[in-house]
Legacy VTK file of the C-alpha trace (Angstrom):
# vtk DataFile Version 3.0
C-alpha trace
ASCII
DATASET POLYDATA
POINTS 306 float
-17.440 8.956 19.617
-15.315 7.448 17.083
-13.302 10.976 15.898
-12.323 10.783 20.132
-11.924 6.395 20.408
-9.586 6.703 16.819
-7.450 9.809 17.790
-5.861 7.639 20.797
-2.899 5.010 20.282
-4.236 1.720 22.623
-4.088 -1.966 22.148
-7.925 -1.954 21.857
-7.771 0.201 18.250
-5.753 -2.176 16.493
-7.477 -4.894 17.791
-10.865 -2.964 16.739
-9.531 -2.344 13.513
-8.177 -5.987 12.712
-11.373 -7.044 13.166
-13.300 -4.300 11.171
-11.085 -5.489 8.002
-10.667 -9.081 9.336
-14.583 -8.774 9.053
-14.797 -6.785 5.961
-12.766 -9.852 4.209
-14.695 -12.308 5.048
-17.246 -11.078 3.677
-15.332 -10.621 0.244
-14.312 -13.818 0.187
-17.613 -15.468 0.939
-18.463 -12.984 -2.084
-15.691 -14.957 -3.953
-17.110 -18.163 -4.168
-17.747 -21.606 -3.001
-13.973 -23.386 -1.754
-13.196 -26.624 -3.171
-9.957 -27.784 -1.793
-8.169 -27.241 1.706
-5.395 -25.464 -0.185
-7.845 -22.546 -0.827
-8.603 -22.186 3.064
-4.454 -22.037 3.231
-4.644 -19.310 0.916
-6.919 -18.169 2.921
-5.783 -17.858 5.696
-2.425 -16.241 4.273
-4.000 -13.656 2.576
-6.002 -12.600 5.691
-2.912 -12.364 7.450
-1.380 -10.624 4.640
-4.109 -8.451 4.288
-3.843 -7.392 8.150
-0.590 -7.277 9.545
0.390 -4.366 6.734
-1.703 -3.108 8.821
0.607 -2.880 12.309
3.596 -1.784 9.747
2.208 1.364 8.027
1.116 2.542 11.789
4.477 2.048 12.885
5.990 3.529 9.515
3.796 6.842 10.205
4.553 6.718 14.227
8.296 6.264 13.609
8.982 9.450 11.252
6.298 11.786 12.664
4.048 11.408 9.772
0.682 12.096 12.126
-0.167 12.244 15.669
-0.440 9.399 17.983
-3.678 8.314 16.946
-4.558 5.104 14.987
-6.728 7.198 12.122
-4.616 6.158 9.576
-4.803 2.355 10.125
-8.660 3.052 10.163
-8.276 4.743 6.713
-6.188 2.446 5.042
-8.744 -0.318 6.172
-11.714 1.792 4.518
-9.981 2.340 1.261
-8.000 -1.471 1.061
-12.192 -2.186 1.589
-13.358 -0.219 -0.985
-11.505 -2.757 -3.490
-13.178 -5.934 -2.679
-11.058 -7.350 -5.809
-8.089 -6.981 -4.592
-9.090 -8.726 -0.901
-9.593 -11.748 -2.947
-6.070 -11.333 -4.792
-3.280 -13.018 -2.893
-0.322 -12.150 -5.489
-1.858 -7.956 -4.929
-1.618 -8.291 -1.220
2.106 -10.006 -1.257
3.057 -7.215 -3.370
1.597 -4.880 -1.471
3.189 -5.946 1.678
6.894 -5.793 0.582
6.097 -2.590 -1.062
4.881 -1.563 2.342
8.006 -3.244 4.015
10.357 -0.682 1.022
8.830 2.082 2.470
10.083 0.973 6.035
14.125 0.385 5.041
13.376 4.123 2.639
12.361 5.974 5.001
15.207 4.783 7.693
17.685 6.376 5.221
17.291 9.221 7.327
19.060 7.827 10.541
22.150 8.540 7.839
23.354 4.882 9.530
23.985 1.018 7.317
22.605 2.774 3.707
24.061 0.936 2.340
22.014 -2.327 3.841
18.789 -0.711 3.816
19.098 0.810 0.364
19.953 -3.128 -0.237
16.570 -4.553 1.399
14.279 -2.472 -0.317
15.205 -3.401 -3.473
14.871 -6.839 -2.281
11.510 -6.173 -1.126
10.444 -4.376 -4.347
12.387 -7.536 -6.415
10.223 -9.993 -4.579
6.760 -7.831 -4.807
7.143 -7.924 -9.061
7.325 -11.724 -8.618
4.281 -11.670 -6.799
3.290 -8.742 -8.858
5.342 -7.389 -11.931
4.586 -3.641 -12.105
5.466 -3.587 -8.274
8.973 -3.318 -10.176
7.766 0.605 -10.465
8.413 1.171 -6.938
12.113 0.822 -7.358
11.636 4.575 -8.768
11.283 5.150 -4.738
14.757 3.690 -3.900
16.597 5.773 -6.243
14.153 8.545 -5.178
15.405 7.527 -1.615
18.838 7.961 -2.600
18.618 10.968 -4.110
17.157 12.239 -0.913
18.650 10.829 1.637
23.171 9.709 0.435
22.839 11.173 -3.124
26.469 11.945 -3.334
27.941 8.030 -3.398
28.234 6.417 -6.295
27.902 2.978 -4.719
24.072 3.544 -3.404
23.029 3.908 -7.185
23.802 0.572 -8.327
22.278 -1.243 -5.569
19.159 -1.305 -6.101
19.747 -2.942 -9.345
21.475 -5.313 -7.122
19.007 -6.092 -5.091
16.338 -6.853 -7.915
18.942 -9.121 -9.185
19.431 -11.220 -5.907
15.245 -11.876 -6.339
16.248 -12.818 -9.762
18.755 -15.091 -9.203
17.121 -16.817 -6.165
13.706 -17.427 -8.358
16.232 -19.082 -11.138
17.417 -21.469 -8.342
13.629 -21.898 -7.140
12.717 -22.785 -10.599
15.581 -25.076 -11.320
15.137 -27.108 -8.549
11.529 -27.624 -8.557
10.771 -26.626 -12.019
14.239 -27.862 -13.710
13.978 -24.794 -15.804
15.221 -21.087 -16.103
13.015 -18.481 -14.348
11.071 -17.358 -17.603
11.635 -13.270 -17.930
9.686 -13.183 -21.514
6.588 -14.747 -20.440
6.512 -12.804 -16.700
6.687 -9.477 -18.290
3.638 -7.922 -18.961
1.691 -5.801 -21.781
1.213 -1.661 -21.154
-2.394 -0.624 -22.387
-3.860 2.938 -21.353
-7.649 1.840 -22.034
-9.984 2.134 -18.900
-12.426 -0.297 -20.021
-12.357 -2.007 -16.939
-13.102 0.598 -14.677
-16.489 1.079 -16.667
-18.484 -1.845 -15.382
-21.136 -0.965 -12.543
-19.827 -2.574 -9.698
-16.068 -0.962 -10.405
-17.578 2.856 -11.594
-18.003 3.197 -7.218
-14.942 2.092 -6.658
-12.834 4.215 -8.872
-15.216 7.548 -7.858
-15.002 7.575 -3.976
-10.763 6.196 -4.664
-10.538 9.724 -6.798
-12.307 11.614 -4.639
-9.835 10.659 -1.748
-6.947 11.216 -4.079
-8.146 14.881 -4.682
-9.580 15.898 -1.612
-6.752 14.654 0.823
-3.737 15.334 -1.924
-4.820 18.731 -1.954
-4.936 19.234 1.921
-1.538 17.324 2.427
0.360 19.770 0.153
-1.844 22.368 1.884
-0.016 21.713 5.131
3.490 20.286 3.222
4.253 23.924 3.577
4.015 24.620 6.992
6.269 21.601 8.350
9.414 21.479 9.353
12.611 20.880 6.615
14.258 18.043 8.275
10.349 16.571 7.308
9.788 17.614 4.295
12.253 14.900 2.355
9.763 12.177 4.180
6.527 13.773 2.594
7.295 14.455 -0.484
8.831 10.544 -0.477
5.321 9.776 0.554
3.837 11.966 -2.389
6.085 10.117 -4.765
4.838 6.535 -3.160
0.887 7.985 -4.428
2.375 9.258 -7.657
4.020 6.196 -8.477
1.448 3.789 -7.612
-0.858 6.113 -9.465
1.098 5.928 -12.848
0.877 2.037 -12.479
-2.413 1.654 -12.584
-2.011 4.010 -16.060
-0.461 1.662 -17.699
-1.316 -1.664 -15.932
-2.904 -3.722 -18.709
-5.677 -5.580 -17.130
-7.793 -3.080 -15.098
-10.173 -4.413 -12.272
-9.553 -2.300 -9.435
-7.556 -4.436 -7.422
-4.111 -2.653 -8.780
-5.673 0.529 -7.111
-4.772 -1.603 -4.002
-1.220 0.611 -4.164
-2.539 3.440 -3.460
-4.232 2.845 -0.013
-1.275 3.460 2.205
-0.003 6.948 1.044
-3.579 8.125 0.294
-4.370 6.667 4.484
-1.300 9.283 5.499
-2.199 12.083 3.219
-6.227 11.327 4.882
-5.058 11.449 8.483
-3.533 15.298 7.730
-7.634 15.855 7.257
-9.033 14.293 10.032
-6.591 15.829 12.519
-7.206 19.248 11.896
-9.165 21.026 13.893
-13.071 21.305 12.842
-16.501 20.712 13.471
-16.379 17.866 16.057
-19.983 16.827 14.071
-18.697 17.003 10.641
-16.017 14.609 11.257
-17.882 12.488 13.524
-19.785 11.754 9.877
-17.002 11.879 8.025
-15.622 8.715 10.251
-18.822 6.808 9.701
-19.138 7.221 6.382
-15.328 6.144 5.670
-16.448 3.036 8.311
-19.736 2.582 6.637
-19.437 2.501 2.909
-17.249 -0.885 2.712
-20.442 -2.497 4.071
-22.853 -0.742 1.322
-20.996 -1.869 -1.126
-19.837 -5.338 -0.144
-23.792 -6.326 0.731
-25.715 -4.456 -1.874
LINES 1 307
306 0 1 2 3 4 5 6 7 8 9 10 11 12 13 14 15 16 17 18 19 20 21 22 23 24 25 26 27 28 29 30 31 32 33 34 35 36 37 38 39 40 41 42 43 44 45 46 47 48 49 50 51 52 53 54 55 56 57 58 59 60 61 62 63 64 65 66 67 68 69 70 71 72 73 74 75 76 77 78 79 80 81 82 83 84 85 86 87 88 89 90 91 92 93 94 95 96 97 98 99 100 101 102 103 104 105 106 107 108 109 110 111 112 113 114 115 116 117 118 119 120 121 122 123 124 125 126 127 128 129 130 131 132 133 134 135 136 137 138 139 140 141 142 143 144 145 146 147 148 149 150 151 152 153 154 155 156 157 158 159 160 161 162 163 164 165 166 167 168 169 170 171 172 173 174 175 176 177 178 179 180 181 182 183 184 185 186 187 188 189 190 191 192 193 194 195 196 197 198 199 200 201 202 203 204 205 206 207 208 209 210 211 212 213 214 215 216 217 218 219 220 221 222 223 224 225 226 227 228 229 230 231 232 233 234 235 236 237 238 239 240 241 242 243 244 245 246 247 248 249 250 251 252 253 254 255 256 257 258 259 260 261 262 263 264 265 266 267 268 269 270 271 272 273 274 275 276 277 278 279 280 281 282 283 284 285 286 287 288 289 290 291 292 293 294 295 296 297 298 299 300 301 302 303 304 305
């Protein structure tokens, strides 16, 4: 039974989820079109790595911070939620940005250890800065860094300045890169995107199903997560609030991003998979749980193949 299999945390579980993600990734790449140059092959391989490896980082984050039990439901849900967005699987900019935002989350949650606070804040800011270079709207996750400072170390005023220094450091290195290779400064004006509240891009037949499924998952998983939030101990609640903030920031970015084609929804997958795990770990009818997991596994295939 899948529910019993994914309730454990063994090497075979990670291999199975990685193979599942790889199959879905290959289908998405195949549907994208024909490869014309060897450079395209390199980009596809890099995209595959950037898609699968963050799954292991996400699992490490949730296990290290006791956000879930010692199973692999979270990474299974992450694979399911990301595969609902085939456009993002072929968008290397989104994959890079999402991976670095997740690294930023890892560094912020480490603030609870109360060691090397400034270094962790700076590292998280660097990660958000690099994500912003790949995908401009990732800059919104700098709010997440400030929330980490607010929850864990708000009294030291230097901590509030560090995120700005981290982003400026990335900007400095970006200028060094463009000056060395292109003999010009990094063009900030051309880099900044406009804001649009139009959702016309979601009204395409291929996108409506993905958006609908994600909307249902957000409403249901978030509701369960908030119910269970009240039962958790006080020392873990700041981390749980950060996960909720992660989802809210990702959703806010979706609202203002000008060119909506569902790939921007990729940022929602990580926090939502953590919340969804709270539901799968509940004690309820085993047959219903088994059906739920099979539905999660099979839906991406129906989207990609039909």
